[in-house]
N, C-alpha and C positions, 0 to 999 in steps of 0.2 A: 272423216269425223274427228274432231279434236278430243283431247282429254277432258274430263269433268272439270269445269272451272272452279267448282266448289272444293276440289281437292288439290288445287294447284300449289297450295302452301306446303305440300309434302312431296318430296322426291326420294324418300328413304324406304318406304314400305311398298311391298309388291307381292303379287301372287303370280305363279307361273302357269302359262297356258300349255307349255310343253316342258318336260323335265329339263332343267338346266338353262332355260332361256333368260334367266336373270330379270324377268319382268318385262322384257322387250318382246311383245307379242307380234307375231308375223301375220298381218291381215290377209295375206295371200295363202297362208298355210291352214292346217287343221288346228284351230285354236280353241275349239269348244269341247275338248276332252281333257280338261285340266286334271293333273294328278294331285292337286292341292285340295280337292273336295272328295272325301271318302264317306260313302253311306253304306251301312251294313245293317240289313234288316235282321231282327232277332230270330226270325223263322226262316226267311228266304235267302239270307246271306248278302254278300257284296252287291251293291248297286240295285238293291230291291228294298222298297219300303213296304212294310206290312201294315195294312189298315187295322185300326183298333189296338195297335201296339206302340210302344215307345221305340223309335228308331234312332240309334246314335249316329251322329254325323261329326266327323273330324275335319276342321278347316285349318289348313296350314297357311301362314303368312310369313314373309321374309323381311329382314331388315338389312340394308346394304352395309358394307364394311365401313369402318371409321375413316379409312383413307379414300372414300369414294367422293367426298365433297358434296354429299347430298344434304338437303335441308329439310327440317321438320320442326313443328311447333314446340317439341319437347314435352308433350303431354305425358301424364303418368299412366294412361290407359289407351289401348287401341280398341276401337269399336269394330266388331265383326257382325255382319249381317248375312242372313241366309234366306234365299227366296226359292220358290218352286213354281214352275210354269208347265203348261201343256206343251207337247212337242211343237216347237215354234222356231221359225227362222229369225224373227226379231221379237223382242219383248220390252215391256215398259213397266216401271215400278209403280206407276200411279193408275194402272188399269186392272181392276179386280178380275176381269175376264181373261187377262193375260198372265198375271202372276199373283202369288200369295206370299206375304212376308211371314216367314216361319218364326224368326227371332232376330233381335238386335241385342247384343250383349258385349260387355266390356271385357277385354282380354289383357293379359300381362304384356308389358313392353319387353320384347327380347333385346338382348345386348347387340351391339353392332356386329353384323356378320352372322347372326344366329337366326334360327327359325322358331316362330311361335306356333302353338297349336291351341285351338279353341274347340272344346267339346260342346255340341249342341244336341239336345234331345228333341226329336221331332215326333210329336204325338199325332199320328195320322188318323183323322176321323174316319169312321166307317159309314157307308150308306149315302155318300154324296152323289149328286147328279153327275152324269158323264162329263160335262164340259167344265166342271169345277177343277181348278189347278191341282187340288189335293185328291181328286177322284182316282180310282185305279186306272192304270195304263202307263204308257211311256211318258217320261217326264224330263224336264230340264232343271238342273240345280244351278243357281247363281249365288256366288259369295262375293262380298265386298268388305274390304278392311281399310281403316284410315284412322289417323289420330282423332281422339274424341272431341277436340275443339273445332274440327272442321265439319262442314255440312255438305254432303253430296247432293247431286241433283235428285229431285223427286219425280222427274219426268223421263229421265234417260239413264241407262246403265253405262253408256259410252263404251260398249263393246265393239270391237275387240281392243281398241287402242289403250284405254286407261289401265295402267299396271295394277291399280288397286282392285280390279274386278276380274273374276274368273268364272268360267262356265264348264259344267260337266254334263255332256250329253252322250248317251249311247242307247240305241234302240235295237234289240235283238228280237226279231219277229219270226217265230216258227210259221211255216206255210203248209199246214195240213190241207189235204185235198178239199175239205169242206169250205175252206176260205178262198179257194181259187175259183174264179168265174172265167171260163174259156182260157185257163192258164194265166189269168191276170190277177194281180193283187193290188188293191187300192188301200192307201194309207193316208189318213187325214192329218194334215199339219195345220198349224195356225201361224199367222204373222200379222204385222201391222206396220205403219210408218212411225218409227220412233222419233222423227223430227217434226217437220211441219204438218199441218192439218191434212194436206193433200199433196202427194208427190209420186212421180213415177219411180218404179223400182224394177230391177232385173232379178228374176228368180232363175237359178241355175242348178242343175243336177249333173253330177259327174260320177261315173262308175270307176271305182279305184281298183284296177287290176294289178297295180304294182304299189301297194301301200308302203309307206315309210316304216322303219323299224318301230317308231313310237306308236303309230296307228296299229300295226300288226300286233304288237305286244298287248295293247289296250283291248283290242277286239278278241284276241285269242284267250285272254284270261276269263272272258265270259263264255265264249263259244265252246271251250273244252268241257264246260259243265252241262252243255246242251246235248241230250241224248239224240243220236242220229247224225250229228255234225261230223263231216269227214275232212273237208279241206276248204280253204279260201279259193274261190274260183279265179283263174288267171285269164279267162276269156269271157267276153260278154255274151249274154243270151242273144239269140238271133233276131228277136222281135223288138228289142229296144225298151225305152221307158220315157216318161214324160210327166209334166204337171198338167192337170186338167184346168186350163185357164179360160174355158169357154164363157164363164160368167163374168169375166173381168175385161172384156174388150182388149185382148192382147195385141201387141205389136212386136215387130222384129223377132218373130219366133224362128229359132234355128234348131232343127232336129238333126243331131249327129249321134244318135243314141245306138246305132248299130252299123256294122260294116266298116268301122274305122278303128285304129289302134287305141284311141283315147276317147271312149264314148261320152257324149254330153248332150244335154238339152237345155235350152234357155228361152225365156220370153219376157217381155216387158209389160208391166201392168201398172195401173194407178191404185195406190193404197192410201188410206186415211189412218187416223190414230185409233180407229175402231178395229177390233179383231176380225180378221178375215180367215175363212176356212177353205183350204185348197187341197185337193186330192193329188197325191203322187201315185202314179200307176207304173207298175213294172210287169212285163210279160216274161214269164219263166219257161216258155215253150222250149222243149228240147234240152233242158238242163238236167243234170244228174242229181239223184237223191243224195243229200249230205253236203251239197255245194253251198257255200255262203257267198253272198254278193254284197260288197261294201259300197254304199252310195253316200256321197257328200252333197248335201243340199245347202245352198247359200243364197243370200239376198244382198244386193248392192244398190247404192243410191245412184242418182243420175250421173254423178262424177266417178262412178266405178268403185267407190269405197265400200267395203263390207259393212253390213248392218247386223248380220246374224248368220248362224249356220247350225247344222246338226248332222250327225252321222246316223244313217239307217242301215242296219244289216239284215238282209233277208236270207233265210235259210230254207232250202227246198228239202222237205222231209217226206 
């Protein structure tokens, strides 16, 4: 997927997907845990939004150094947008069932080589229906920054390629016994085709038993606050995991979710621009209480290019 053509006039501003990446997002890496989006609920703390409260969000954006030969329109303001979506592999800005635009605001232009910060107050309504992007549950935050004179796409975020866009996802799901059915946990995710009206896509899940330092640090900052957490698991559960693709006429399903060093599951489905709901299923039979399992879920188009991703952390309590 290419960068947003509406933002091609600027090559100076960027957001980081991974600390220190300089705006060059790695489509093959874990790019959806951006450190440039920080949400702190007034009651629940970091990465938690409290319904009925004003939740502060800090969005960071960077400007390349003067000697980088970057180009920009030279505007006096930078527009910063913030969106929220349900836990989704791919999202679209023009679909209310997919995302909700929290705010679009002008921010001060940082000096070359500096970092700008835009504060956004997110007033989360209470009492919304479960499928609403602002309803309680696990969420995806998307931020986009660009010179005010430019106009980004209204149909596509162009994640992960466009450096003007970043996403912050992390789902920490405690697994009390009452939520397990025959030692299985089902977690509903959403997705869609962010490009054409109808297109094949590959959904893939990977159990990360050897997380990078960035992923480990990001996950542990949340897990250490979870009562009962002991350690990040270094071995896969014996029974595996999968997407429930039975309603989508799947093809090329490859289940390598157990009995191998790098467990994974993938399948190909046809998606439209309408939101689809798919269950991710993990079987935690035989695992120890306090173990945390990191799953990276991704979606790629027919050419193998990533369209979206999220990290789901399951903790056996």
